[in-house]
Every structure is written in structure tokens, then in C-alpha cells.
N, C-alpha and C positions, 0 to 999 in steps of 0.2 A: 535444423541442419545438423548432421552428425559429424563429430570430430573424425578426421581422416586417419587418425593414429589409433585411438582407443574405441571409436564408435559411439561415444557418449553423445546424447542429444543436447544441442546447445542452441539457445535462442539468439544469442549474440556472439557468433564465432569470431575468432581472430584469424586474419588472413596473413599468411607468411609472405613477405615482400620478395622472397627469393624463389621459392618453388611454386607459389601461387595457391597452395592448399589452404583449407580452413580447419582450425583446430580449437580445442577447448582451452581454458585458462592454464591448465597444467602442462599442455603440450604446445603452447603458442610459440615458444622460442625454438629456433632451428636445431639447437642441440638436443632438445627434448622430443622432437618427432623424427629424428634421423633424417634431416633434410637432405634431399638429393643434391642440393647446392651448398653443402656444408663447407666444402673446401673453399668455395668463393666467399662464403660468409667469413671464414677465419682470415682470409687474405685481405678482406675489405674492412673488417672491424678494427678500429684503432684501440690502443690500450687506454683504459679508463684513467684519466688524470684529473687533477683539480679543475683544469680548464674545461674539459668536456663532460664532467660529471652531470652538470645541469642539462646538457643536451641529451644525454642518455635518459635522464628522468623524464624529460618532455616526450621522448619517443615512446617510453613505456606507458605514459599517461594518455596517449592518443592513438590507440590501435585503429586499424582500418577494417571496416565491415563491408559486406558485399552490396548492401542496398541503402539508399538514402531517400527519405520521403520529403515532400514539400511541407513547409510550415503551414499551420492553420488547423482549425478544429475540423475533424473528419469523423464520420460515423458510418454505420451500415445497418441494414435491416436485422442482421444477426445480433449486433450489439444492442439494438433497441429491444429486441425480443428478450434477450438475456437480462437486460436492466429491468424490464417490466416484471419478469418472473421474480427477480431478486427483490423488487420493491414490494410486491405482495407478501413475500415471505417475511421481510423485515417488518412490515406493518403488523403482521400477526404477532411478532415478538413484542411490539409496542403494546398491543392489546393485552398480551399475556401478563403484563406488569400489574394488572388490576384484578387478579383472581388466581386461585390455585387450580391446578389441573386444567380442565376445560371450562371452568365456570365463567371465564372471561367471555366466552361465546354468548352467554346470556346477557352480558353487559351491553353487547352490541345491539340487541333487540330492545333493551330498556332505554338506552341513550345513544342512538346511532350517530348523532352529530359529534358528541364528545369522543366516541370511539374512532370516528373518521379523523378528527383532529389529532388524537393520540397516535394513530397509525401513521399519519402524514409526517408528524414531527420525527418519529423514529426512522422512517424511510428517508426523510430529508437529511438527517444526520449521517446515515450510511452513504447515501448517494453523493453528498458533498465531499466526503472522504475519498471516494473512488474517482469522482470527476476532478478532484484536485490533482491526483496522479495523472489522469488523462490529459488535462489541459497543460500541465507543466511539460509532459512529454511532447505534446504537439508544439509547444513553444520552441522546443529544441529541434523540431523537424523530425520527430520519431513517429512511427506508427504505434497507436495505442488504442486498444478497445477492451471493454469489459467482457468477461466470460464467466459463466457459472462454473463452480467447482463441485463435483459430486460429493466429496467429503465435506466441503464447507456447507453445502445445502443440508446434508444429513445432520451435522452438529447444530446448525441453526434451527432445524425442525425439532430436534430433541430439546433444545433450550426453551422452545415455546411451552412445553409441558412441564418444564423444570422450574422450581421456585428458588433453587440454590445458585445457579449460574446461568447467565445469559451470554450466549456467543452469537455475535452478529457478523458472520463472515461467509455469506453464500457464494462468493466468488471474488475475483480480483481483476485488475487491469493488466492485460498482456502487452508487452512492449517489444518493439523490434526496430532496428535502424542504427544510425551512426551515433555512438555515445562513448564517453570515457568515464572513468571512475567518479569524477566530480558530478557529472550530469546525472548519472544513475543515483548518486547519493541525494542530490537535490530533488529529484523526482520522488524518491522514497520519502523524503522529509515532508513533502507537500501535504500528504494525507494526514499524518498525525498533527501537523501544525494547524490545519484547518479544523480538525476535530477538537483540539484544545481551545481554539478561538470560539467555536460554536458552544462548547461547554461553558466557557466563561460568560458568554452572552445569555445563555439560558439560565444559569445560576443568578446572573444580575437581574434578569427579568422577574425571577421569583422573589428576589430581595426587595426590589425597588418599585415594581408595579403593584397596583392594588390587587389584593387577594381575590381570587375568583375560583369557580369550579375547575378552571383550566390551569391553575397555578401548579398543581401536582404534575400535570403533563410536562410542563417546562422543567420542573425539578427532575423528574425521571429521565427526560431527554438529556439533561445536563450530565447525569450519572452515566448514561449509556455512551454519550460522546466522549467523556473522560476515560471510560473503560476501553472503548475502541482504540483510543490513542495509546494508552499504556500497554495494551495487549499487542498492538502492532509494533511497538518500540522494543519489544523483547528481541535481543540480537540472536535469533535462531532461525535456521533454515531459510525459507523464502519470505519471512516477515520483513517489514520495512526496516526494523532496527538493525538487522544484519547488513543491509546495503549501506545504511547511514554510517555504521561503525567502520565498514570497509573503506568508506570515503574519508571520514573525519571522526576520530574517536572523541574529540573534545565536544564537537557539535552534538553527537549522540548523547554524551553524558549529561550535557546541560539540558537538553530537551527531555531526556528520560527522568532526570531529577525533578524538573518542573511538573511533569505528568504525575509522578509519584506524590509530590507535595499537593497537587490539586485534588487527587483522589482521596488522600488522607484528610485534607481539610474538609472536603465535601462530606465524607462519612462522619466526621466528628461534629460538624457544624449544622448540617441539615437533617431534619427529621425524615425518616423513611416511612412510607406508608402509602 
């Protein structure tokens, strides 16, 4: 939906309770979009005092949106198709951890079972991150479905052939519905939180389970999961970190520091190979 003042496309627009129009965050206040009912707004709005300051804050924290969805896990054929395509792309990233250039393709023919397990571990790490966003959004009664991103797919495909940097971000969960700042922050936090949890579990399995030909798969999966967490926690643009910081800077700082510590510890402690 477009802001009726500046024309910007907005996934979660604000509804003006006076004129009934829908606006972006910058123009949600009646004063900022030249509300046709501005005179009524000024006559009705009480002066901000110590007694009504909390009421004003609550009104700001709970904007009204045009659509509300029923709670519960929902999906569609479009989402399933996009998730399937993303899964195959991420599986290729997992296989590319075991050879330079395209040499990992030959590994698949030499040991197809190990290759399949490796690909499934990496795909599982990615899908759990995205589904954590989706399930949390569904819990709050929001519409949420995964969609591929053209730029994300391009970067992920490039990383398959790269030995220096692995980017696992072929798409993201799109969200729409009734939400406030806290709900959006919690939804954004769910992805990195599950990625950090999975990373710790994979590192633990490498440490405490008997060593086998598949130990390295768990180790690399732990690195990828930790990397996905820290990458998404960067407070920039559409990344999870920006939404978490917008909601609660302290929560963002704690989780970001934990992710940095986990990545540094993993690099210093575990052998890469």
C-alpha cells in the first residue's frame, strides 16, 4: 500500500483515526500529512502533562492497520515453491564448503550420502531461521510467508563458487497485519535467536559426540548458523538487527555481543578444514 501523502510503498501503513487515510511512518501524524481534520485534531488533543504522558506513549506504540489475520500456521503453494527453490540453493552452499570452485560437484558423485547430509544440514539451518520469523509472526496473528529475493539469490549463487565469503540469504519472510514496535522486534529477534541456538547445538555435537566422517559437517553447519545470526543482527536497512534496535537497543546489544563472542570463540577454538 502507498502512503497517501508521499506515495512511498509501505507494507504496514499507519491509519489516521481522523481522516481515515493510510500513511508511512514519517507522515502518520495528522500534522505531518496535512490532515483534512487538523482543526478537529487540535481541538481534541489535550496538552501533554505528567498524567497523560503514559497514555500518549501507549497510543504511539499501538498504531492501527487495515487488515488483521487469524492466528495459526498458514502457508500457500507460492510459499512452498519459493522455500523449495531456496532449499536447493542453500544445499549447494553446504556442498561448496568441501571444495574450491566447482570441485565440490565431483564430491557428490564420490560420496552422495555425505553430500546429501551436508546439504540438508545447511538447508535446515537456513529454513529454521526463516520459519522462526514466520511462526512468531503467525503467533501474533500476522500474515507471514517466505519469498525469494532476486538480489539475495544472486549473492547466494555467487558465494557457492567463492571460497572467501559464504552468504546464505536467498530470500526472506514477508509480514503484514496488525503489529506494534515490540511485536515487530520480537519477530525479528526470533530468527537470530534460533540460529544461535542451532549453532551451539552443532558445535556441542562436534565436541561431545564420537568423531566420524560427518563431524566436519556439524562443525561447518555451526559456523554457518553463527554467521547467519551475526549477519542478520547488523542494524542496517531491512536486516533483523535494525528492527530489534528500533524496538529495544539493550536487547539488540546483548544478542549482538553474544553472536560476536560465539563467532570469535568458534574461529579461535575449532579447526577449519
